[in-house]
C-alpha positions, 0 to 999 in steps of 0.5 A: 500499500503507498504510504499515505501523504502526510499532513500538518495543520496550522491554525489558531482556532481549536475548532477548525483544527478538529475539523479539518482533522476529522476531514482528513480521517475520511480519506485513506490516502491522507494522514494527519501527522501534527497540529500547530496552533501559530506559525512559530510552533508550526516551525518548530513541529516541522523539524520533528514530523517532516510533514509532506504538505501543510494547511496553513492559515494566514491570520495568526498570533506569535508569527502569522501565515505568510512568515511561517511560510516564507521561514519554513520554505527556507529551510524545508523546501521540500514541504508544500505549503497550501495557504487555507483562510477566510479572507479574499485579501488580495494583497495577502494572497500575493505575499502567501505566493511570494512566500512560497505557498504553493496553493491559496484557497478558501475555508469554504472549499469543498471537502474533496477539492480540498483533498485534491488540492493536497495531492496536487501539492504533494506532487508539485502542482499549484492550485488557486481559488478561483477568487484568487485567480480573479484577482490575478486577472484583475491585477493583469488588466490594471498593470503596466504593460506587460515585459517581454520575457522572450519566451519561445512558442514551445516554452508558451505552449508548456507554460499553458499546461502548467497553468492548468496544472499538469505534471512533467509526465502528463505533459511529456505523454501529451506532447509526446516527448521526453520527460527530460525535454519537459524538464528542460523547457520548465527550467528555461521558463523558470529562468526566463521568468526569475522564478523558482517554482510552478506557483510563482511561474503561473502567478506571473503568467496569468498576471501578465497574459504570457501565453497570449504575448507575442514571441519574438518568432511570432513578430518576426513571421508577421 
């Protein structure tokens, strides 16, 4: 049997932690390994528990969620963190993603969607609440003219699959190319966008509409 995904819950409300704990028990592939009431406690427990995925509240005493995400990711980059909050705050969302969260969901998320978000986070795929995606699109439409990141047509194609949440193997199978080739393109995309993970790449792509932005080769042909 495959080892369940080890999950830690970080929230300053005991009732929320209790509810999330009960939710995890409904799925055989998810296992609760620990809880914390604030970011500082979460940082301490990560050293011992080494969870695969953390569900992180953002508004907490002592150390807030954004600070905790940044601290945990800097020490334990293999631990994936989903920001789980009650607040529809664009600034807070951007800070959470910039700090290294791989997902941003509201606490009214459906149980099955939250379970899938945990599974996606475990394999390095981002999950954003619809409200978060809308906020990014809004920011894109009210931003300065987009920067030309000089993505090739193939890189924009790969980036479009990242936005859809597809993994490298899935992209390779769909395009009938090797996984090594996909990794090469993804690495080039990260380098050109100056990002370190898929979440940042997806956020930037949506903000600047990079998939639909003309590439140099497109311009040359026109």
